[in-house]
C-alpha positions in Angstrom: -37.9 6.9 5.7 -39.5 6.1 9.0 -38.2 4.2 12.0 -39.4 0.9 13.3 -42.4 0.7 15.5 -41.6 1.4 19.2 -38.4 3.2 18.3 -37.0 6.4 16.8 -34.8 6.7 13.8 -34.1 4.3 10.9 -34.7 0.5 10.9 -31.8 -1.8 9.9 -33.1 -2.0 6.4 -33.4 1.8 6.1 -29.8 2.2 7.5 -28.6 -0.3 4.8 -30.4 1.6 2.1 -29.0 4.9 3.3 -25.5 3.5 3.1 -26.1 2.3 -0.5 -27.1 5.9 -1.4 -23.5 7.1 -0.6 -21.7 4.4 -2.5 -20.4 5.8 -5.9 -21.4 4.2 -9.1 -19.2 1.4 -10.2 -17.7 0.8 -6.8 -16.3 -2.6 -5.7 -17.6 -3.0 -2.2 -16.9 -5.6 0.5 -19.8 -6.2 3.0 -19.1 -7.4 6.5 -21.1 -9.7 8.6 -24.4 -8.7 10.3 -26.2 -5.5 9.4 -23.7 -4.8 6.5 -25.0 -7.9 4.7 -28.3 -6.0 4.3 -26.7 -3.4 2.0 -26.6 -6.1 -0.8 -30.3 -5.6 -1.1 -29.9 -2.0 -2.2 -28.5 -0.7 -5.5 -29.7 2.9 -6.2 -31.4 3.3 -9.5 -29.0 4.2 -12.3 -25.9 2.8 -10.5 -24.0 -0.4 -10.6 -22.4 -1.6 -7.3 -20.3 -4.8 -7.3 -20.5 -6.5 -4.0 -17.6 -8.7 -2.8 -17.3 -11.3 0.0 -13.9 -12.4 1.1 -14.5 -16.1 0.8 -14.4 -15.8 -2.9 -17.3 -14.1 -4.7 -17.5 -10.9 -6.7 -20.9 -9.9 -7.9 -22.7 -11.1 -4.7 -26.5 -10.5 -4.5 -28.8 -10.4 -1.5 -29.8 -13.4 0.6 -32.4 -15.6 -1.2 -35.9 -16.1 0.0 -36.3 -19.0 2.5 -36.0 -22.4 0.8 -34.8 -20.9 -2.5 -31.1 -20.7 -1.9 -28.1 -22.8 -2.8 -26.5 -24.2 0.4 -23.1 -24.1 -1.3 -23.4 -20.4 -2.2 -22.6 -18.5 1.0 -20.9 -15.3 2.2 -18.1 -15.0 4.7 -20.6 -15.2 7.5 -21.9 -18.5 6.2 -25.2 -17.0 5.2 -26.7 -18.0 1.9 -26.5 -15.4 -0.8 -27.3 -15.0 -4.5 -25.0 -14.2 -7.4 -25.6 -11.5 -9.9 -25.3 -12.1 -13.7 -21.6 -12.0 -14.5 -20.5 -12.9 -11.0 -17.1 -14.6 -10.6 -15.8 -17.1 -8.1 -12.2 -17.5 -7.0 -10.0 -18.9 -4.2 -10.0 -17.2 -0.9 -6.3 -16.4 -1.3 -7.1 -14.5 -4.5 -9.8 -12.7 -2.7 -7.4 -11.5 0.0 -4.9 -10.5 -2.7 -7.7 -8.2 -4.0 -8.2 -6.7 -0.5 -4.5 -6.4 0.4 -3.6 -5.0 -3.1 -6.0 -2.1 -2.7 -8.4 -3.2 -5.4 -11.6 -2.7 -3.5 -13.1 0.8 -3.2 -15.1 0.6 -0.1 -15.9 -1.7 2.8 -19.0 -1.7 5.0 -18.4 -3.1 8.5 -20.2 -3.4 11.8 -18.7 -2.0 15.0 -18.5 -2.5 18.8 -16.9 1.0 19.1 -15.7 3.8 16.8 -13.5 6.6 18.3 -13.7 10.2 17.3 -10.5 9.9 15.4 -11.7 6.9 13.4 -10.2 4.0 15.3 -12.4 0.9 14.9 -13.0 -1.9 17.4 -15.2 -4.6 16.0 -13.9 -8.1 16.8 -13.6 -8.6 20.6 -14.8 -7.3 23.9 -11.4 -8.0 25.3 -12.5 -10.6 27.9 -10.1 -13.3 28.9 -12.4 -16.0 27.6 -13.2 -14.3 24.3 -12.5 -16.4 21.2 -10.0 -14.8 18.8 -12.2 -14.0 15.8 -10.9 -11.0 13.9 -11.4 -12.8 10.6 -10.6 -10.6 7.6 -11.5 -7.3 9.2 -7.9 -6.2 9.9 -7.0 -6.9 6.2 -10.0 -5.0 5.1 -9.4 -1.8 7.1 -5.7 -1.9 6.0 -6.3 -2.6 2.3 -9.7 -1.0 1.3 -9.7 2.6 0.2 -12.7 3.8 2.3 -14.4 2.3 5.4 -18.1 2.9 6.2 -19.4 1.6 9.5 -23.1 0.6 10.0 -24.3 -0.1 13.5 -26.9 0.7 16.1 -26.0 4.0 17.8 -25.9 2.4 21.3 -25.6 -1.1 22.8 -28.6 -3.0 24.1 -27.6 -1.6 27.5 -27.7 2.0 26.2 -23.9 2.5 26.2 -22.6 4.7 23.3 -20.7 3.0 20.5 -19.3 6.3 19.3 -16.7 7.3 21.9 -13.7 9.5 22.5 -11.4 6.5 22.7 -12.0 2.8 22.1 -11.7 0.6 25.2 -12.0 -2.7 23.2 -9.2 -4.3 21.2 -8.7 -2.4 18.0 -9.2 -3.6 14.5 -7.5 -0.6 12.9 -6.2 2.9 13.7 -7.8 6.0 12.1 -9.6 3.9 9.4 -13.3 4.8 9.6 -14.6 7.5 7.2 -18.3 7.5 8.0 -20.7 6.0 10.5 -24.3 5.1 9.7 -26.5 4.5 12.7 -30.2 4.2 13.5 -30.1 7.9 14.5 -27.8 9.7 12.1 -25.1 9.7 9.5 -21.8 10.9 11.0 -18.5 11.7 9.3 -15.1 11.2 11.0 -13.1 14.4 10.4 -9.8 15.8 11.8 -12.0 17.8 14.2 -14.0 14.7 15.4 -17.5 13.4 14.7 -19.3 15.7 12.2 -23.1 15.2 11.9 -24.1 14.8 8.3 -27.7 13.9 8.5 -30.3 13.2 11.1 -32.8 10.3 10.9 -36.5 11.5 10.6 -37.9 12.5 14.0 -34.4 12.7 15.6 -32.8 16.0 16.7 -29.2 17.0 17.5 -29.6 16.8 21.3 -30.9 13.2 21.1 -27.9 12.1 19.1 -25.4 14.0 21.3 -26.9 12.5 24.5 -26.3 9.0 23.0 -22.8 9.8 21.8 -19.7 9.4 24.0 -17.8 12.2 22.4 -18.4 15.8 21.2 -20.6 15.9 18.1 -20.2 18.8 15.6 -23.5 20.0 14.1 -24.3 19.7 10.5 -22.0 22.1 8.6 -23.6 25.1 7.0 -23.2 25.2 3.2 -20.6 27.6 2.0 -21.6 30.5 -0.2 -19.9 31.4 -3.5 -20.9 35.0 -3.2 
């Protein structure tokens, strides 16, 4: 994988493909709005991933080519999507019963901030004029078994999104398992942020400089000897 022109690390599409590589075969997966939507384009060879959107579709496919979509077939972000063979449609209340009942294996969400203990802030900057728009995120982080975050490592202003403690209103406490950024794959552990993989052309110091908390290096493999 290579990064986009004029930047280091992974492109958004490459980030999405990297997330899909870590989703176990047969998983039922909810995809959030924004970069997470791109994950629907990727199903690793030999695996079946069943993508879910909370407005009532199980078996969601990627966005159609321009001009080829059905305007009545959309995801929760109101973007046109496709449906895989065997897909099913249902009422939104049934969709949230799936979420709240613990029937989804994994959710991929975007983020404004992720703290080193796994707290997630992804719905508001906390300003007095911000429109309340948490949507289904709080239900998802409370009801889905595993939470992956996919996001740019820093804001457009260069501020880190991975921090010691979130300063924005929280979506959930200690809910994030892994973070996928343009620079690295990072696990949330009891000891804090643990580097799992670096994007091509990126070194540890580059990621640490752009992270607002201590970053643990890639763990050395254990020996059975």
